[in-house]
N, C-alpha and C positions, 0 to 999 in steps of 0.2 A: 494436076495432081501430082507431078514431079514437084511443083513449088511449095505444095504442102508437106510433104516428106521431107522437103529440106528444110524449111522452115521446124519442121518438128525436132530434126536431128539438131539443130543450131540451138533450139532452145533446150534441148536436154544436156549440150556441151557447154552451153552458159551458164546454165543452172549449177551444174558441176563445179565448174572453175569458180565462179561466183561466192559460193559456200564454201570455199576451202578445201574442195577436194586436193588440189595440188599444192596443200602447204608443206607436206613431209617431204615432197620433191624425192621420192623414191625412185630410181634408177628404171624400175619395171613399170611404173606408172608412166612416167615422161617417155618412155619409148612408145607407149601405146597415144601417147597425145602427138607425138611430133609429126608423123604422117598426117596429120589432120591439116597443119600449118598450111602447106600450099593449096588444100582443099578450102579453108578460110579465106586465102586470098582470092582464089577464085570466085567464092560467093559474093564478094565485094562488086564483080560487074552482074550482078543479078538485078533483073528488071522490078523485082519486088523489094519494096524498102523495106518490109519487115526482116527478109532476109538478111540484107545489106545493112542493118542496125546491129542484129546478132550477131553478125560477123565481126563487125568493127568492134563490138563490146568484149566479145571473145579474145579476139587478139589481143586488147589492151591489157587483157587479164594474163595472157600467155607469155607476151613479148618479155618480161622479166626473167622468164625461166631460162634455165641453159637447153634451148632445144636447139641440135645440128642443122634442121632446115630453115631455122629462121635468116640465116645469113644468106643464102638463095633467094628465101621472099622477101626479105625487106625491101630491097628497089623496087619490086612488083607491086608491092603494097603502096610504096610511096606514089608511083605513077597512078594508082588508083586513086589513092585519097586526092590527089592533084583533080582529077577527072572528076572526082565526086563532088568536090568544093567549087568548082566551075559550073556545075549544074543547079546547085542548090541555091535560093532567091536571098537568102540572108544569113549572117551569123548565128541567129537564133532558131534557125531550122533546127531540129532535133538529129537529123544527119550530120548537120555541121559540127553540131555540140560533139557526136560519137567520134568524127572525126578528128578532131582536136584532142579528144582524150588519148584516141592511137597514136598520132604524132607524137604528143608529150611522151609517152611512151618508149616510142620508137627513138627518139631524141634522146631519152634520158637512159635508157636501160640497154639500148641495140646498137653498138659501136659498127656493126656491118651496114647500117643505116647512113648513107651519106648523101643527101640530098642535093640536086644541082642546084648552080646559082639563080637559075630562071626559077626552080621551085620554091626558094626561099623567097625570091623578091617578090612571088605573087603572093606566097602566104604572108608575108609581112604587110604587103599592099591590103591584101584580102581580110585577112582575119581580125585585124586591130583597126578598121576603118571605125567601128561602133563600139571601141572598149568604152566608153561611157553608158552606155546599155546595160542594165541590170540584169538583162538574161543571158548576157554573153561573158559576164565578168569572170566567173570561177574557173570555168574550163580554159578561157581566154590568158587569164593570168598563169595558169599552170603551163598552160603552152608557151608562153612569153619567158617564164623563168627555164623552161627545158632547151630554148632558145640562144638564151643567153648562156646557159652552160655549156653551149658547142662552141660559143665566143664567133659566132656568124659575122662577118664585118662585112656588111653592104651597107648602104646609105639609108635603106629603108629603115634600119635598126636604130639608127640616131633620130630620125622624124618619129616613129612608136616612142622613143624615150621623152622626147620633147613632149607629146601628148600624155605620156604616164605621170609625168611630173606634176603637167598643169591641172589633171584629174583629181592627183594626190592633195592638191590645195583646194581645189574648188567644189569636190565632191561633199554633199550633205551626208552621205552613208559612210560611219566610220569602219564597216568592213573593208569597202572600196579605198578607202585614205589607206588602211592598212596594205592590202593587198600592192597597192601602188608603191607604199615606201620600201616594202622588201623586194621588190621588183627594181626599182632605182638604186636601192643601197648595194644590191647584187652587181648591177651596171657599174656604179661609180668603183666599186672593190675590185672588180674580175676583169672588165672589159678593157681593151687598148685603147685608150684615151691619151690624145696628145696635150699638152698643157693649157692651149687655147678652150680644146672642148672641155677642159674639167672647169676652166676659169669661167665658161659661161655657165654650167650647172651651179658652180657655187653662186655666183653672180643672181641666178634664179632665185636660190633658197634665200639669200640676205634680202633681196627685193622683197621678197613675199613676207618677211616677218612685217611687214605694215599692212597684211591682207586685213580686209575690213571685218572677216569674222573669226570669231576666236579660235574656232575648231581646224580652220586651215593654219593658223598660227601656231597653234600647238603642233599641230602635225610637222611642219616646217622646222621647229625646234625639237623635235622629236628626230626628224632626221640630221639635223646639225648635230645632235648628242652620238648617234651613231657616225656619223662623219669624224667627230672629234676623238671618239674611242677607237676606230679601227681603222683610220687612213695610215698608212707607213709614216713614222715619224719625220721624214724628211719631206714628204708632201706636205703634212700639216702645217710644219714649222713654216713652208714656202707660203702658206696659206694665212699665218694667224695673223700678221696685220689688218689683212682685209676683212676677218673674221672678229676682231677683236671692237671696233668701234658699232656696229651695227647690234651686237649684243649686248653693251652696255646700255645704249639708247633702249632697248627692249627693257632691259632690267629697272631703268628709271622711268620710263614714260607709258610702258604696256598700262591699259585701263583694266586688263585682266591679271588678278592674283594668279592665276594658276601659269600664264604666259609670264609673269615676272619670275616667279619660282623657276619655271622652267628654264628661263634665260638665266638665272644664277647659277643654277646645276651644270649648266653647257659652259658658262665662261670659267667655274670652279674645273671643270675637266679637263677644259682647254689649257688653262694655265697650270694644271699639274700635268700637263705631257712637255711644254716648252722646255728649253734649256735657258741656260743663263744670258747670252746674246738678247734670244728674244723676249726672256722676262724683264730685261733691263730695259729694253725697247718700250712695253705695256706699261712698265713703271713712268718710265717719260712721259707718256701720252697722257697717263692719270695726272701727273704734275700738271701736264699743260692746260687739261681740262677744268682742274680746279682752280688753276689762276685765272 
């Protein structure tokens, strides 16, 4: 009976927060919710899957709120989440998906949550192993973006992003390609990358301008358009010589009218951001090609 009572209470609380009962964030209402935070974390250790799932979903809704108890509860919640993920069979399991949602909320909205390096490395190795699986994608990509927002610098991040860029090109599902592109752009713009690492990612994009399927080439061109438009000027100028020739080849030789048009737009944007020395060099290249 204790489990039934707990599940009933969690159902009521989850129903209230999900329907926007806390939208106004009145101090009086938050004062009533705050004592429930440690109880929700304790419910994560329940042996009843229904209670665990409800606690995970409710916590994901309350983490963005200014609740004093969250600071003390966040580390305990992090340990409980790691323990839960170690028990579920795969990332598509409903409990795993609920864990991902709560982890993303903690990383994004709770500065008190500071996961250990071991927790982060486990999460990166386990959570993104099947990133190409359709059932895992929406929550997995939200979690990945939250991790990138924290600038978590461990080797596994770079391994995950290598897989992300491959999926971005090869996936036949447009929403998946878009999610990968958003994550990769965030990584390239905001993450600490050395010159060699950045060079590798740019080289990957340029090499896949020749990908056999139009959808993949168009996604790469869209990513290059974002890179050209948003990279710091000094970084873009350093990459301009590398970018120019492959884009010209696409403009001339691609069998797809859409890809040729996209390559032309990227070239126009690139030339529009270059300064006189780089433009002069581009003109000299064009003269050499024409001759």
